[in-house]
C-alpha positions as CSV (number, residue, x, y, z in Angstrom):
1,M,-50.6,-64.2,-143.8
2,E,-47.2,-64.4,-141.9
3,K,-45.6,-62.0,-140.1
4,N,-42.2,-60.9,-140.9
5,H,-40.5,-60.7,-137.8
6,E,-37.3,-58.3,-138.3
7,E,-34.8,-57.0,-136.1
8,P,-35.3,-53.6,-135.2
9,V,-32.5,-51.1,-135.9
10,D,-30.8,-50.6,-132.4
11,G,-30.2,-54.3,-132.0
12,Y,-32.5,-55.4,-129.3
13,P,-35.6,-58.1,-130.4
14,D,-39.4,-57.2,-129.6
15,G,-40.6,-57.3,-126.5
16,V,-37.6,-55.6,-124.8
17,G,-38.7,-53.2,-122.6
18,L,-37.0,-49.0,-122.8
19,K,-36.2,-49.6,-118.7
20,D,-34.6,-52.9,-120.3
21,R,-32.5,-50.9,-123.1
22,L,-31.6,-48.2,-121.2
23,R,-29.8,-50.6,-118.5
24,K,-26.1,-50.0,-117.0
25,D,-23.3,-51.4,-118.8
26,P,-20.9,-53.0,-116.2
27,G,-17.9,-51.9,-118.2
28,A,-18.7,-48.1,-119.1
29,P,-17.4,-45.6,-117.0
30,A,-19.2,-43.8,-114.6
31,S,-21.3,-40.8,-115.4
32,P,-20.2,-37.3,-113.4
33,S,-24.0,-38.0,-111.8
34,D,-23.5,-41.4,-110.8
35,P,-23.4,-41.7,-106.9
36,G,-20.3,-44.3,-107.2
37,E,-18.2,-41.0,-108.2
38,S,-18.1,-39.8,-104.8
39,S,-17.0,-43.0,-103.3
40,S,-14.0,-43.4,-106.0
41,Q,-12.6,-39.7,-105.9
42,P,-10.7,-38.6,-102.7
43,R,-12.9,-36.0,-100.4
44,P,-11.5,-33.1,-99.6
45,S,-12.1,-33.8,-95.6
46,R,-10.0,-36.3,-96.2
47,H,-6.8,-33.8,-96.9
48,L,-7.9,-31.5,-94.3
49,A,-5.7,-33.3,-91.1
50,R,-2.6,-33.1,-93.9
51,R,-3.1,-29.6,-95.2
52,F,-3.3,-28.6,-90.8
53,L,-0.6,-30.7,-90.4
54,T,1.7,-29.5,-93.5
55,W,0.6,-25.5,-92.4
56,V,2.0,-26.5,-88.6
57,L,5.1,-27.7,-89.6
58,V,5.7,-24.4,-91.9
59,I,5.2,-22.8,-88.7
60,L,7.3,-24.7,-87.0
61,F,9.9,-24.3,-89.1
62,A,9.8,-19.8,-88.9
63,I,10.1,-20.6,-85.4
64,L,13.4,-22.7,-85.5
65,T,15.3,-21.3,-87.8
66,P,16.3,-18.2,-85.8
67,L,16.9,-20.2,-82.9
68,T,19.2,-22.1,-84.7
69,L,21.1,-19.8,-86.3
70,T,21.4,-18.0,-82.8
71,A,22.2,-21.7,-81.1
72,A,25.0,-22.7,-83.9
73,W,27.0,-18.7,-83.6
74,A,26.7,-19.2,-79.8
75,V,28.2,-22.2,-79.6
76,K,30.5,-21.6,-82.1
77,T,31.3,-18.1,-81.0
78,L,31.9,-19.6,-77.0
79,T,32.6,-22.8,-77.4
80,N,36.0,-22.5,-79.4
81,T,39.0,-20.3,-78.6
82,E,39.9,-18.9,-81.2
83,A,36.3,-17.8,-82.6
84,Y,36.1,-16.2,-79.2
85,V,39.1,-14.2,-79.2
86,S,38.6,-13.4,-83.0
87,T,35.3,-12.3,-82.1
88,M,36.3,-9.8,-79.5
89,Q,39.5,-8.8,-80.4
90,P,38.1,-5.9,-83.3
91,I,36.7,-4.6,-80.2
92,I,39.6,-2.7,-78.8
93,T,40.3,-1.1,-82.6
94,D,37.1,0.7,-82.2
95,P,38.0,4.6,-81.1
96,V,34.7,4.9,-78.7
97,V,36.1,1.7,-76.4
98,Q,39.6,2.9,-76.2
99,G,38.4,6.2,-75.2
100,Y,36.1,4.7,-72.8
101,I,39.2,2.4,-71.6
102,A,41.4,5.4,-71.4
103,H,38.5,7.7,-69.1
104,R,38.2,4.7,-67.1
105,A,41.9,4.0,-66.1
106,T,42.5,7.7,-65.5
107,N,39.5,7.9,-62.9
108,T,40.7,5.3,-61.0
109,L,43.9,6.6,-60.7
110,F,42.8,10.3,-59.5
111,D,39.7,8.5,-57.1
112,Q,42.9,6.2,-55.3
113,I,44.8,9.7,-54.8
114,N,43.8,13.0,-53.8
115,V,45.9,15.1,-56.5
116,E,43.8,18.1,-56.4
117,K,45.1,17.9,-52.2
118,K,48.4,16.9,-53.3
119,V,49.0,19.7,-56.1
120,K,47.7,22.4,-52.7
121,D,50.6,21.3,-50.9
122,A,53.2,21.7,-53.4
123,L,52.0,25.2,-54.1
124,P,52.7,28.3,-52.5
125,K,49.7,29.0,-49.9
126,S,49.2,32.4,-51.9
127,A,48.9,30.1,-55.3
128,G,46.3,27.8,-53.8
129,F,43.4,28.7,-55.8
130,A,45.7,27.6,-59.0
131,A,45.2,23.9,-57.6
132,A,41.8,22.8,-59.3
133,P,42.6,24.3,-62.7
134,I,46.5,22.5,-62.5
135,T,44.8,19.1,-61.6
136,A,42.3,19.3,-64.2
137,Q,45.1,19.7,-66.8
138,L,46.6,17.0,-65.4
139,K,44.2,15.0,-65.5
140,Q,43.8,15.8,-69.1
141,F,47.2,14.9,-69.7
142,T,47.2,11.5,-68.2
143,N,43.9,10.7,-70.0
144,K,45.9,11.2,-73.2
145,Q,48.4,9.3,-72.2
146,M,46.3,6.4,-71.1
147,L,44.6,6.5,-74.8
148,K,48.2,6.1,-76.2
149,I,48.9,3.2,-73.9
150,V,45.3,1.8,-75.0
151,S,45.8,2.0,-79.1
152,S,49.5,0.3,-78.7
153,T,50.5,-3.1,-79.8
154,W,51.3,-3.8,-76.3
155,F,47.5,-3.1,-75.2
156,A,46.5,-5.4,-77.7
157,N,48.4,-8.2,-76.9
158,L,47.3,-7.9,-73.1
159,W,43.5,-7.8,-74.7
160,E,44.0,-10.6,-76.5
161,R,45.8,-12.4,-73.2
162,E,42.9,-11.5,-70.9
163,N,40.4,-12.7,-73.4
164,R,41.7,-16.4,-73.7
165,F,41.6,-16.6,-70.1
166,T,38.0,-14.9,-70.1
167,Q,36.7,-17.2,-72.9
168,S,37.0,-20.7,-70.6
169,Q,36.1,-18.4,-67.4
170,A,32.8,-17.7,-69.3
171,L,32.5,-21.3,-71.3
172,A,32.2,-22.3,-67.5
173,I,29.6,-19.7,-65.8
174,L,27.4,-20.4,-68.8
175,Q,27.3,-23.9,-68.9
176,G,26.6,-23.5,-64.7
177,N,30.1,-24.9,-63.9
178,P,32.2,-22.2,-62.7
179,S,35.9,-23.0,-61.6
180,P,36.0,-22.9,-57.7
181,K,39.5,-21.2,-58.3
182,S,37.6,-18.3,-60.0
183,T,37.2,-15.5,-57.8
184,K,33.9,-13.7,-57.9
185,A,36.0,-10.4,-59.3
186,R,36.8,-12.6,-62.4
187,E,33.9,-14.1,-63.9
188,L,33.6,-12.0,-67.2
189,V,35.9,-9.3,-67.1
190,V,39.0,-8.4,-68.1
191,D,41.8,-7.3,-65.9
192,L,43.0,-3.7,-67.2
193,T,45.4,-3.7,-64.1
194,P,48.6,-3.4,-65.9
195,T,47.6,-0.6,-68.1
196,L,47.3,1.3,-65.2
197,V,51.0,0.2,-63.9
198,Q,52.1,0.8,-67.6
199,A,50.5,4.5,-67.2
200,I,52.4,4.9,-64.2
201,D,55.7,4.3,-65.2
202,S,55.0,6.1,-68.3
203,L,53.8,9.6,-66.0
204,N,56.8,8.9,-63.8
205,K,59.5,9.0,-66.7
206,K,57.4,12.7,-67.7
207,G,58.5,13.8,-63.6
208,I,54.7,13.2,-62.3
209,T,55.4,10.9,-59.7
210,F,52.1,11.4,-57.5
211,F,50.6,7.5,-58.5
212,N,54.0,6.0,-57.5
213,P,52.7,4.5,-54.3
214,L,50.1,3.4,-56.3
215,K,51.7,0.4,-58.2
216,T,51.9,-2.2,-55.5
217,H,48.5,-1.6,-54.5
218,L,46.9,-2.2,-58.1
219,Q,49.3,-5.0,-58.1
220,N,47.6,-6.6,-55.3
221,T,43.9,-5.6,-55.8
222,H,43.6,-5.1,-59.4
223,S,40.9,-2.8,-59.2
224,L,40.7,-1.8,-62.8
225,T,38.6,-4.7,-64.2
226,L,36.7,-4.4,-67.6
227,Q,33.0,-6.2,-66.8
228,L,31.7,-7.5,-70.4
229,F,28.7,-9.0,-68.8
230,S,26.8,-8.2,-65.9
231,S,25.3,-10.9,-63.1
232,K,21.7,-9.9,-64.5
233,Q,23.1,-10.4,-67.6
234,V,24.7,-13.4,-66.7
235,K,21.8,-15.2,-65.4
236,Q,19.3,-14.1,-68.4
237,V,21.8,-15.9,-71.2
238,Q,22.7,-18.7,-69.1
239,G,18.9,-20.8,-69.7
240,F,19.3,-20.4,-73.3
241,F,22.5,-21.2,-73.7
242,H,22.4,-24.4,-72.2
243,I,19.6,-25.2,-74.3
244,A,21.7,-24.3,-76.9
245,I,24.8,-26.4,-76.2
246,A,22.8,-29.2,-75.1
247,G,20.2,-29.4,-78.6
248,R,22.8,-27.9,-80.7
249,L,23.1,-30.8,-83.0
250,M,19.1,-31.7,-82.8
251,L,18.2,-28.2,-83.9
252,M,20.4,-27.7,-86.8
253,I,19.0,-31.5,-88.2
254,V,15.3,-30.8,-86.8
255,T,15.1,-27.5,-88.6
256,P,15.9,-28.9,-91.9
257,L,13.6,-31.9,-91.8
258,V,10.8,-30.0,-90.6
259,G,10.9,-28.1,-93.8
260,L,11.6,-31.5,-95.7
261,A,8.2,-33.0,-93.8
262,A,5.9,-30.3,-94.9
263,I,6.5,-30.6,-98.1
264,A,7.0,-34.5,-98.6
265,L,3.2,-33.9,-96.3
266,S,1.7,-31.6,-99.0
267,L,-0.3,-31.8,-101.7
268,R,1.3,-28.9,-103.7
269,R,5.0,-29.7,-102.9
270,R,6.0,-26.7,-104.9
271,R,3.7,-24.4,-103.4
272,T,4.8,-25.5,-99.8
273,A,8.1,-25.7,-100.5
274,F,7.6,-21.8,-101.4
275,R,5.6,-21.2,-98.3
276,V,9.0,-22.8,-96.3
277,M,11.2,-20.4,-97.9
278,I,9.0,-17.2,-97.1
279,A,8.7,-18.8,-93.7
280,G,12.1,-19.2,-93.3
281,I,12.4,-15.3,-94.8
282,V,10.2,-14.7,-91.4
283,G,12.4,-16.4,-89.1
284,T,15.1,-14.2,-89.5
285,L,13.3,-11.2,-89.7
286,I,12.2,-12.3,-86.3
287,L,15.9,-12.6,-85.6
288,A,16.8,-9.5,-86.5
289,V,14.0,-8.2,-84.3
290,G,15.2,-10.2,-81.7
291,L,18.8,-8.5,-82.0
292,T,17.5,-5.3,-81.8
293,V,15.2,-5.7,-78.8
294,G,18.4,-7.7,-77.2
295,E,20.8,-4.7,-78.1
296,Q,18.3,-2.6,-75.9
297,I,18.1,-4.5,-73.3
298,F,22.2,-5.1,-72.9
299,V,22.5,-1.4,-73.2
300,T,19.9,-0.3,-70.9
301,S,21.2,-2.7,-68.5
302,V,24.9,-0.8,-67.8
303,P,24.9,3.2,-66.1
304,P,24.5,5.8,-68.6
305,D,27.8,6.7,-69.3
306,A,28.4,3.2,-70.1
307,Q,26.2,2.4,-72.7
308,L,27.5,4.7,-75.9
309,F,30.5,1.8,-74.9
310,A,28.0,-1.3,-74.6
311,T,26.5,-0.5,-78.1
312,H,29.7,-0.7,-79.5
313,V,30.3,-3.5,-77.8
314,F,27.5,-5.7,-78.5
315,N,27.3,-4.8,-82.4
316,I,30.8,-5.9,-82.6
317,M,30.1,-9.4,-80.5
318,I,27.3,-10.0,-83.1
319,R,28.6,-9.1,-86.3
320,N,29.1,-12.6,-87.6
321,L,25.5,-13.4,-86.0
322,R,24.4,-10.3,-88.5
323,S,26.1,-12.1,-91.1
324,T,24.7,-14.9,-90.8
325,F,21.3,-13.3,-91.0
326,Y,21.9,-11.4,-94.3
327,T,23.2,-14.8,-96.0
328,A,20.0,-16.5,-94.5
329,I,17.2,-14.1,-95.5
330,T,19.5,-14.2,-99.1
331,L,19.4,-17.8,-100.0
332,F,15.7,-18.0,-98.7
333,A,14.8,-15.4,-100.6
334,L,16.4,-16.8,-104.0
335,G,14.3,-20.1,-103.2
336,A,11.3,-18.0,-103.2
337,V,12.0,-16.3,-106.3
338,V,13.3,-19.5,-108.2
339,L,10.2,-21.8,-106.8
340,W,7.9,-18.4,-108.1
341,L,9.0,-18.6,-111.7
342,F,8.1,-22.1,-112.0
343,G,4.8,-21.9,-110.4
344,D,1.3,-21.8,-112.7
345,T,-0.2,-18.8,-111.6
346,Q,-0.2,-15.8,-114.5
347,W,2.5,-13.5,-113.3
348,A,5.0,-16.6,-112.8
349,K,4.1,-17.5,-116.3
350,A,5.1,-13.7,-117.6
351,G,7.9,-13.4,-115.5
352,R,9.3,-16.7,-117.5
353,T,8.4,-15.3,-120.9
354,A,10.3,-12.1,-119.5
355,L,13.1,-13.7,-118.7
356,R,13.2,-15.8,-121.9
357,S,12.8,-12.9,-123.7
358,G,15.7,-11.2,-121.7
359,A,17.9,-13.9,-121.6
360,K,17.6,-14.0,-125.9
361,Q,17.9,-10.6,-126.1
362,A,21.3,-10.2,-124.0
363,G,22.5,-13.1,-126.0
364,E,22.1,-11.5,-129.5
365,T,23.9,-8.7,-127.4
366,V,26.4,-10.3,-126.4
367,D,27.0,-12.2,-129.9
368,Q,27.0,-8.6,-131.2
369,A,29.7,-7.2,-128.9
370,R,31.7,-10.7,-129.9
371,K,31.9,-9.2,-133.4
372,S,32.7,-6.0,-133.0
373,E,36.0,-4.2,-133.4
374,A,36.2,-3.1,-129.5
375,A,35.7,-6.6,-128.2
376,R,38.7,-7.8,-130.4
377,K,40.7,-5.6,-128.7
378,V,39.9,-6.3,-125.9
379,V,40.5,-10.0,-126.3
380,A,43.8,-8.7,-127.7
381,W,44.6,-6.8,-124.3
382,V,43.9,-9.6,-122.5
383,V,45.7,-11.7,-124.3
384,R,49.0,-9.5,-124.5
385,S,48.6,-9.3,-120.7
386,G,48.4,-12.9,-120.2
387,R,51.5,-13.1,-122.1
388,S,53.6,-10.4,-120.9
389,V,53.0,-11.7,-117.2
390,G,53.7,-15.6,-118.4
391,T,56.7,-14.7,-120.3
392,S,58.5,-12.7,-117.0
393,P,57.1,-14.8,-114.0
394,V,59.7,-14.1,-111.9
395,F,59.3,-10.3,-111.0
396,Y,55.4,-10.3,-110.7
397,R,56.1,-13.3,-108.0
398,W,58.1,-11.0,-106.2
399,I,55.7,-8.4,-106.7
400,G,52.8,-10.3,-105.2
401,A,55.2,-11.7,-102.4
402,I,56.0,-8.3,-101.2
403,V,52.9,-6.7,-101.5
404,A,51.2,-9.8,-99.7
405,A,54.2,-9.4,-97.0
406,I,53.1,-5.4,-96.0
407,F,49.4,-6.4,-95.6
408,I,50.4,-9.6,-93.3
409,I,52.5,-7.3,-91.0
410,T,49.7,-4.6,-91.1
411,T,47.0,-7.1,-90.0
412,H,46.6,-7.8,-86.3
413,T,44.0,-10.8,-86.5
414,I,44.8,-14.7,-87.3
415,A,41.2,-14.3,-89.8
416,G,43.2,-11.5,-91.8
417,V,46.5,-13.3,-92.1
418,W,45.0,-16.1,-93.5
419,W,42.5,-14.7,-95.7
420,I,46.0,-12.9,-97.2
421,I,48.0,-16.4,-97.2
422,T,44.9,-17.7,-99.1
423,L,44.8,-14.9,-102.0
424,E,48.6,-15.0,-102.3
425,V,48.4,-18.9,-102.9
426,L,45.8,-18.2,-105.5
427,Y,48.0,-15.3,-107.2
428,Q,51.0,-17.5,-107.0
429,L,49.0,-20.4,-108.6
430,G,47.4,-17.8,-111.3
431,I,50.9,-16.8,-112.4
432,I,52.1,-20.3,-113.1
433,A,48.8,-21.0,-114.8
434,L,50.2,-18.0,-117.1
435,E,52.8,-19.3,-117.8
436,R,52.4,-22.7,-118.5
437,W,50.1,-21.8,-121.1
438,V,52.5,-19.2,-122.8
439,Q,55.1,-21.9,-123.1
440,S,52.3,-24.4,-124.7
441,T,50.9,-22.1,-127.1
442,D,52.4,-21.5,-130.6
443,P,53.4,-18.2,-131.2
444,Q,51.3,-18.3,-134.7
445,E,48.2,-18.8,-132.9
446,M,48.5,-16.1,-130.1
447,T,49.2,-13.6,-133.4
448,Q,45.9,-14.6,-134.5
449,I,44.3,-14.4,-131.1
450,E,45.9,-10.6,-131.0
451,G,45.1,-9.6,-134.4
452,P,47.8,-8.0,-136.6
453,A,49.7,-5.3,-135.3
454,P,48.2,-1.5,-135.9
455,K,49.8,0.3,-138.8
456,E,51.8,2.9,-138.7
457,P,50.7,6.4,-139.8
458,D,52.0,7.5,-143.6
459,E,53.6,10.2,-142.0
460,L,56.0,8.2,-139.4
461,K,56.8,6.1,-142.9
462,S,58.2,8.8,-144.6
């Protein structure tokens, strides 16, 4: 009796062992336990160098950020005459600086001449005891006259001229190339001798002639100068400024490239971009600490009686650098917030949900407000105001021109004048736009926008 050979259910003929039946299919995907898995997927150790280099670039960006901001400010301030003058000009409007200069000028006059002896010689011998209080009163009166001169427009113009001279000398000295024509006494100082001469003339008109013999001597010796930087401060700044002037373009190009390179090299670019923003914030905070330390060094390098003056001068000089600091830290913070909101953390997801909910709620509130009677009245008022200006443009043009002229007359800086002119041009362009809008708008359409006129009460009608 023949045996019936039937195909097994699994498709393998009789005699095929279990080992052969479990042979791997070459086309089948590899299982997680396959030894070949480790060779097909990149090992974490291969990315260790990239992670390390990314962190190095992020830290380097934090270090370069304060250097770049400071170098750009220093080069812009000292290499441009107008920028230097506009930076230094507000110093003379500071009351502390004015008082210090008046005090220095008064002491210079009284140090040159023994005023008390001259007063004592002019008094009878029996009244010699009054020489000291009279001298004190005379010194106080002279200081008031000096303060009037220092706070005058004449002195502001003198200050501007001297700062223009000082800028060229400062640039040459900080670059290590002082002019052979400049004397040591004129290096980074402002000559205030004309102030003394002006004060002597003013006192002479009031009958105080003690200081008349000093005029020629002062004009020849220039004995009253205001030193902006000490020789020690100049030596400290020279090295940094030389690096800044030589590498300013490289710093301004390399610093952003370092941040971009860190992002491009990273495996998780969004997270690295967030870290770059945080590094920028850290860098600007380092700049803030550096400014605080720099102020202490600058102030303590002068005598105690001039430290308040040095503090005010330092703060006025670096005010533009502080503005740059605030701008930079604001931009970095905004970038970090935006990148964090697009992250995959639970807090970021919750933040996005809250923003969507808040935006939806704000949209509904705005839509309700637009439909309200109060909003309609506001729109109508704006339209009526615009039509009033557009129908009588000449009057408003003259008003704007007069106000701008008043501000220009009372402004003592070039930057202020340019801002006023810019705002005046924008104002005049706005008047022209309103005039054309009124001419091109149909009166009936404008009436519809404004809404119906308010009804008169019945009592008025009767």
